[in-house]
N, C-alpha and C positions, 0 to 999 in steps of 0.2 A: 586227519591232520591237514590235508589240502583244503577241506571244507572250512576248518577253523581259520586258516590263513585267509581264505577268500572272504569269510565273514568279517574278519578284522580289517581287511583291506577296504571292503564296502563301508564299514563303519567309519573308517578314517576319511573316506571320500565324502560321506554324508556330513561329518563334522566340519570339514573344510568348506563344503558348500554352504552350510548354515552360517559359518563365520563370515564367509564372503558376502552372502546376501545381507546379513546383518550390518556389516560395515558399509555396504552400498547404500542401504536404507538410511544409515546414520550420517551419510555424507551431507554436508551443508553447502549451500551456495555462498560464494564470496565474490563481490565485485572486484575485478582485477584491473579496471581502467585507471586513467590518470586523473579523474575528477570525482573523488569520493564525496566532496562537498556538494556537488551537483546531484550525484546519485542519492545522497541523503535527502536533499530538498525535494527531488522528484518522487522518490518512493514514499515519502511521508506527507506529501501535499495533495496528491491526486487520488480520488476515490478508486478503489478496485485494484490498486497496484500491489503486487506481492514482493517486489524487489528484484525480480528476474523474469525472463521469458520462460513460461512453464514448459517443462519437458515431462510428458506423462509416462515415459518408459520406466520400468522398475529400476530403482537405484540411481536414476539420472537426477542431476541437480538443477538442470535448466541452463538456458543460454544467457549471455550478458545482455542487459537492456541497452537500448540505443540512446546515446547522449550526444548532442551536437551543439556547439557554441556558435551563436550568430553575431553577437555584439558585446562589447564592454564599454561602459561609459567612463567619464573622466574621474569618477570617484570610486571605481572598483565594482560597481554593480555588473552582473552578468545576465544576459538574455540567452536562454538555451532551450532546447527541446528534450523531452524525455518520453520514451515509448517502450511498451512491452508487448505490442500486438503482433506477435510472430505469425499467428494463424492467417492473417490477412496481409502478410508481407510487412512486418512491423516497421521497416525503414520508411515505408510510404503510407502506413496506415494511421489510425487515430492515435494522437499523441497529445501531450500537454506542452505548452510554451510557458516558461516560468522566468521570473527574475529573482535572483537573490540580492540582498543588499550588501552583504560582506561575509567574510569568513576568516577564521584564524586557524591555528594548529589544532584546535579542539572543537570549535563550534561553527555552524553556519547560521546566518541570520536572514530572515525574510518576513514580509508582512503576512499575518495569519490568514487573511480572507481574500485579498485581491492580488495575490502574487502570481496567478496563473490564469490561463484560458485553455480550453480544450477545443481542438478543431482538426479535421482531417487535412484541410488545406487552408492555411491562414491567409488573411487579407491584411494589407498594409494598415488600414484604418483600425483593425482589431489590435494589431501590435502597437499602434500609436496610443490607443486607449490603455493598454496594459502598461506601457511606459509611463504615461501620465499618472496612473494610479500608484506607481512605484517611484515617483519623483526622479525619473531618469534625468541624469546630468544636472541634478540639483545638489547643493551641499548635503552631506550625509549627517543625519542627526540620529542618535541612539534613542529612538522613541517608538514604542509600540511594536517592537520586533518579536517574532517567534524565534526562540533559540533552541537548536537541536544539536546534540552531540554527533559529530561526524562519524559514520560507520561505513562498513563495507558489506553489511548483511542486515536486512530488515528483520526485526524481531517479530515473533508470532503474536505478541500482545498479551496483556495480563489476565484476561478472562478465561477461566477453565473451559475445556471443550464441553463438558456436561451442561454448564450454564449457557453456552452459546447455542447448544441444541435446544434447550428449553425456550430461550428467547426467540430463536428463529421460528419455532412452531407456535409461539404466541403471536408472532407477526404474520406468519404464513401458515395457517392451520392446514394440515394435510392428513387424509385418512390413512395413507400408506405408511405405517410405522416402521416398516423395514428400511425406508429411505432416511430414517433419522440419523444414521451413522454418517451420512454425507453432509449434514447440515453445517458443521464447522467449516467445511471447504467452501460454503456459499457465503460466509461472513468474513470479509477481508478487513484486517486491522489497518486503521489510518495512522493515528498517533495518540500519545497521552499528553496531558498538560503538566505543569509544574507541581500540581497537587494531587495527581493520581487519577484524574478523570480520563476516560478513553473513548475513542470514537471508532466505530466499525461501519462498514457498508454491507447490507444484506441484499442479495439478489435472488430473484425467483423467476424462473422461466414460465411465462404465461402461454405464449405460442412461439413457434419457431421465429427467431429474429426479434422477438419482443420481450424485453426483460424489465421487470419492475424493480426499482432500486429504492431501498429505505435506509436512511442513516440512523444509526443507533448510538446513543450516548450513555455510557455507564459512569456512575460516580466512583469515588475512590474506594468505597466499601463494596464495590461490584454491584450495587443496587441499580435497578432499572425501572423506569416508569414509562409505560407505553404512551401515556397521554402527553407528558412533557419531554420525554427523552427520545422520541422518534420523529422522523420527517420523511415523507415520500417525495422523491425527486421526480419532477415532471419533465425536466429538460437537462440531460446529462452534459450539454454544452454550456449551460448557463444556470448554475446552482450556487454560486458563491454567496449571494446575499441570503438565500435560504439557509445555507450552512452557518453563516455568521449569526443569524437570528437564533438558531438552535443552540449554538455554543454560548452566546451571551445570556440567553434565558437560563441556562444551566450553570452560569458562573464560571465559564472557562477561564483558566489562568488567574482566578481570584481565590483568596483563602476561603475555605469552607465556612 
């Protein structure tokens, strides 16, 4: 009798443990700050951003990204920084400086190609160039903006994991097939356009401290062409024009 009670007790503990671990793994990150419009622009504009500072402990959902406002112009534009680099002290590490044009209760608006720069320590002339590219303190015209729905959680992206694995190993062939299960974690979703195209960045460790980055563009039907839909980034601090060329070549934000 005591043995049966003990077995039932252990079974209950195992069930509770399984439920607890399952619920922990299903927990999702949510941005809790007061600037969801800036969170949305930062997480969906800068390559490699996941929407939070990663926490690799089991069941953990990550830390809040760092967002700081520097200036606002006379027409509502906002200059701010966005960072997720916790491993190197993300408050002082690599981050992006961005400008949004405007926002309302539902959407945030920014220029699709030159709304940001990336730098560990920005210089005044770099910020001046960013302001000039974004018509700082000029009258606001609704022309050529990227429009994103304001969110507090960055989505994972539309491409299934199996296809991400296949595309990753088409770009970075590796003989070690056991590592294929990690491929989706090496491809970070950027954003989609109004017609279902999507952009990812794929990273591959070559040597310690040296990472090769390739931008991958999928069409609305999830098709991918290695020749026309991929781009190797040679300078992570200066890739805006290269990204623009890839997007325009593939008809970004235009009807199929």
